[in-house]
N, C-alpha and C positions, 0 to 999 in steps of 0.2 A: 321831604328830608327832615330827619329828626334834629332837634335843636341841641346845642352843647349841653343844655341843662338835662335833657333826657339821657345823653351819653354819661354824664356824671352820675345820674341816678341808677342807671344800669350797672355801672361799675361799683357803686356803693352797695347795691343789693347783693352783688356777687361777693363782695368783701364781708358783708354781714353774715351771709350763709356760710362762708368759709371760716368764720370766727375771728376775723381780722379787725373787728370794730370794737369800740368801747361805748358802754352806756351805763354809767355809774348809777347806783341807787336802787337797782332791782336785781334780786338774786336769780341765778340760773334756775333754781327750783321753782321760783315764782313764775318765771318766763314759761317754763314747760307746762305748768299748771294752767296758765292763762291761754297758751296756745292750744292746749287740749280742749279747753272750754270753747275756743273759737273753731274747733274742728280742724286744726292745722297740724297738731303733733302727729308724727308718723309719716307725714308727707314732706316735711322740711328736714333736710339732712343737717342736723345740728351737731357739730363737733363739740368736744368737751370744753373748748375755749370760746364757745359762742357767746355773744353779748347778751345782755338782758333786754327783754322787750315785754310790753304789757299792754293790756286793753282795759277800757273803763267799764265793761259790762253794762252798757247803757240799756235802758228799757226800750222795748220795741217802739218804733215810730209809726204808729198806726193812725194818727190823727190826719184827717183830710184837710182840704183848703177852706172848708166852710167853718171857720172857728168863731167862737163867741168873742166879743170885745174883750180886750185885755183888762187885767186887774189894775188896781191903783198902784201897786208896788210889787217888787220881787225881792227875795232874800239876797242881800249883799249888793244891790244896785242903789247908787246914791241919788240919781236925778229922779224927778217925778216921771211917772209913766201913765199919762192919761189914756183911757181906753180908746179914745178917738185916734190916737197915734200909734199905740203899741198893743201887741198880743204878748202877754208874759208866758214864757216857757221855762219853768223851773228857775234856774239862776240867770236866765237870759231874757232879753226883750226884743221881739221882732217888730220892725217897723211895718205898719199897715200901709201898703202901697198907695191906697187912695189918699192918704194924708200927704203925699208928696206932690199932688197936683198943684200947680201954680206956686211951688216953692222955689223955683229957679233951678239952675244946674247943680249947685252944691246942696247937699243935704244939711239942713240946719242942725247944729250940734244937739239941740234938745230933741230932735226927731231921729237921730242916728241910732241904729240898732246896737244892742249890747250883747257881746258874747263873753261870758265869764266861765272859767272852769271852777272857781271857788267864789270869792267875794271881792268887790272892789276895795283895794287898800287905799286909805286916805293918807296920802303922803304930802309932805311939804317940800317945796323947791329948795329952801335954804338948807334942809337936812339931807338932801339927795346927793348922791355921787355915783359915778359909773366907774367900775373897775375893769380894765382890760388886762387879761392875763393869759398865760399858757406858753407851751414850748414852741409855739409858732412865732413868738417875738424874738427879735435878734439878741436881746440881752437876757431874756428869761425872767425879768422882774415885772411884777404887776405895776400898772400905771393907772392913776386915778384922775378922773375929770369931774369938775363941778359943772353945774349948769352955766355959770358964768364963763368957764373955760370953753364950753361948746359954743356959746354965743360969740366968742372972739374969733371963731373960725368962719370962713366964707359961708354966708347964708344962701340957702336954696329954697325956692317956693315951687311947689308942684301940685297940680290937680291929679287925683287918682282915686279910684274906688278901692274899698276894702270889702271883701266878701268871704263869708264862711264857706268852707268846702262842702258843708252839708246843706247849703241853701237849696231849697226845692225838695229836700228829703221827704217831706210828707206826701209829695206827689207820687212817689213810688207806690205807696199804698192807695191813695185816693184815685189816681189816674191809671196806674198799671196793675193794681191788685197784687203788689209784691211786698213782702215783709222785709223791713230793714230795721236796724238798731240806731238809736241816737235821737237827738232832739228833732221833732217833726216840724221843721221850718217849712213855710210855704215859699214865698219868693222875697221876703223882706229882710233877709240877713245880709244886706248890702247897704252901703252908703258911699257917696262920693264927697270928698272934701278938698279944700285948698290947704295943703300942709306946708309948714315952714320949719326948717331945721338945718342940719348940716349933713354932708355926705359921710356915710360910714367909712368910705375909703380915706377921707382926710383924717378921721379919728384913728384909724388903724395905723396909718403911716406916722402920725404924730406919736403913737404909742411905741413905735419901733417894729413895724411888721418885718418879719424875717423872710429870707428867700425860700425857706422850706415849708412855709405855711400852706395848708391845703383846705382847711375847714374853719369856719367861724360859727360859734354858737352863742347867741344872746339868750339870757335867762331873765324871767320876770321876778318882781318882788312881791307878787301875790302869794298866798299861803300854799303849802304843799297840797297837791291834788290826791285825794283818796278815792279809790275805786269803790264800787258798791260793796265789795267784800272786804274792804278795809286795807287793801294794798296801797302803800304810799309810793306814788310815782315821783315825788319831789316837786319842785317848782317847774312851771311850764317852760320848756326850752326846746329849740329845734335848730339843727345845724343848717348852715348855708355853705355852698361851695364858694371858695374864695373869689372865683370869677364873677359870681353874682354879687357878692358883698362889695366888690370894687367897681361894679357897674353902676347901678341906679338905686341902691339901697340908701335910705336916709334915716337919721336919728332926728325925730321931729319933736318940737316942743310947743307948736302952735297949730290950731285947727280952725279954719275959717276966720283967721284974724284974731283969735283969742287964745290964751293959754290953754293947753290941753285940759279938757274936763277930767275929773277923777275917773269916771267910768271908761274913758277912752285913752288912758295911759299916763295921766299926770304923774310926774313932771315931764317924762320923756318916754317915747315909744319908738319901736322900729317900724319903718314902712318899707315893705317889699312889694313894689308895684307889680301888678298882674299875677302874682302868686296867690295861692290860697291863704285865707286870713290867718291861720295858725302861725305862719312865718313872720307876721308883723307883731312881734312880741310886745305886749303892753307893759308899762311900769318897769322898763328894762333896768336891771341893777348891775349886771356884769356880763362881759362878753369873753368867752374862751376862744383863743386863737391857737389852733393845734397843727402840729406837723404830721399828724396821723388822722385817719377818718374818725369822725365823731358821730355818735348816735344817741337818740333818746327814745322813749316810748312813743313820742309824737311823730316819728318817721320810721318806726319798725312795725309795731302791731297796729298803730293808728295812722290814719291818713295815707293808706294804701288801699288798693282794690282787691277784695277777696270775693270768692263766689264761683259758681259753676263755669262762668264765662271767662275766668281769669286764671293765671297760673296757680298751681297748687300752693306755692310758697307766697302768693300775693304778687301784686304788680310792683313796678318801681314806686318809690315814694312820690307822692303827688307834688307837683310844683305849680304850673300855670293853671289859672281858672279856665272854665269852659264858657260857652256862649248861651245867653238867655234873653228872654223878652218878658215884660210884665205890663199889664194894663193898670192904669191908675184909677181903678174902680174897685169897690167892694165886691166880694164874691156874692153872686146872685143879686146884684144891684137892680133896682127897678128903674126903667126908663119909659117915658111916655111914648106910646105908639103914634105914628103919623107925624112926629115932631123930629126935626133935624137936630142931632146932638154932635157936639165936637168931642170925640173920645181921644184920650191921650195915654201915652205910655213911655217906657224907656227900654232900650236894648243895650247890651254890653257884651264884651268878650275879652278873655285873657290872652288871646292869640292874635289880636289885631283890632284896629278900629272898625266899628260897624259901618258898612258902606250901603247897606240896603235893608229895609224892613218892609215886609209884605203882611197884609192883614186879610182875614176872612171873617165875615159876619154871618156866614151860613154854615158854620161847622166844618169848613174846609172844602166846600163844593166849588167855590170860586175865590180867587185871590186878586188883590190890587195893591199897588204901592202906597205906603203911608208917606205923608209929608214929613221930612226930617228937619229938625230945627237946630241941629248942631253939626259942626264939622267933625267927621270921624277923627278920633284921636286915640293914640295908644294909651292904654290904662284908664280910659274914660268910657262914659256911656253917651248915647245920643237920645234926645227927647224927640218924640214923633207924635203926629196927630192924624186923625181921619174923621171925615164927616159921615154920619150914618143916620138914616131915617128908618126905624123899625116899621115894616109895612103893616103889621097887625099885632094885636096883643098875643102873648104867649112866650114860651121859653126860647132862647137863642143861645148859641155857643160862639163866643168870640175867640179867634186865634191870631197870634202874631208870631212871625218867624223872622229871624235876623240872619244876615250873611256878613261875615267880616272880611277884612282886607286880605286875609290869608286864604279866602275861598271857602271857609267853613260855614255851612248853613245848619240851622237847628234841625235835628231829625224828628221823625214822628214819635219815636220811643227812645228811651235811654237804656243801654245795656245794664242789667241789674248787677249791683254789688251789695254785699251783706251789710255794709255800714252806711249805705245811702249817700255816697259822695257824688259830686259833679253831675247832678241832674241837668240835662240840657234839652230835653224834648220840648216840642211846641206844647204849651199849656192850653188846655181846653177850659176857658173861662166862662162860666154860665151867667147869663143876665135874664131879666124878665121884662118884656114890654107890657105896659099896663095902659 
């Protein structure tokens, strides 16, 4: 059965194609040019009133999983990025999964991955405010909240992971031999934290949520995003259905018991549990509440599935994350033959708690259950371990596959899409016994 979120997305896609949506900041001419570049023009019936959409024109993600250690820093990222913890990818920093071993359930703030469209803005809490505005408010007037105003509302603490939709993108090329565009993440564009903040529902109601509201769109305070050809897409923003906004979405100001670090959204960010990371807008500065459908480039040309196996006009806008497993080992790690090793890893899913993890140490010839160390939970991951004694020196391939409470199990391959989203296949992790 499809979730209400999927029904919402199907309806919004039809409205976008019919020209009933709004996406300010990008002209129709620019949209047509970018869709032509993406190979979509001519297959999408765009009426004269169609909304704007755009794509970033990212470089092809051809890098495999065997990446060199990360650099010391990256453009626009504030925190240190030691090579033992991170692989730098342009304006982003991917957590090296081996660095999570023995760190506990929550990812330490200093090891949490960074996904930036531009650069981290260094904002101060005293100067920050949030404006809630739009024709979906009952009175139609903007309402402003300071951080102190938010802290006077009932506080909520929640553990949840945040994961980039492109996590695993580099494996389309490395493991499946398929070309995709975008940052060539392996599996480290994810982190789980203990977040503290307030319910977005409480803020919307305090602002005067009207009965006609249908969409809510948070927008960040980072700089405008420019595509490779210089097209200005404006500040990062992505709409949410009101039903999701009133359900479990938070405005958070603490991460693992500390004020949000600059790279992770200080002073306040959105947290949309179980959804792809782009929905959890960092450095949120305003929220539009609308009585009509809202669109942005981040749910029209971006963060949808395109390619031969998908509809010509693209899939529904992406919402929930998929299922994955990762070993807490370096790629091609060396392990002593004839010695018993305790190998560890983590598995997670956006569609339910992980209830079973199976591992193979012989490239998929045989499987056995891993020992799980956490209770399955919605929006979280589970840590697991397995004992293994490599019988002889030589190369081996380790595999791990998870099954979640919804009955979804990782497949052998992921259906290709041109932008490399939602890789969920069992990863073939090479190691060497020496």
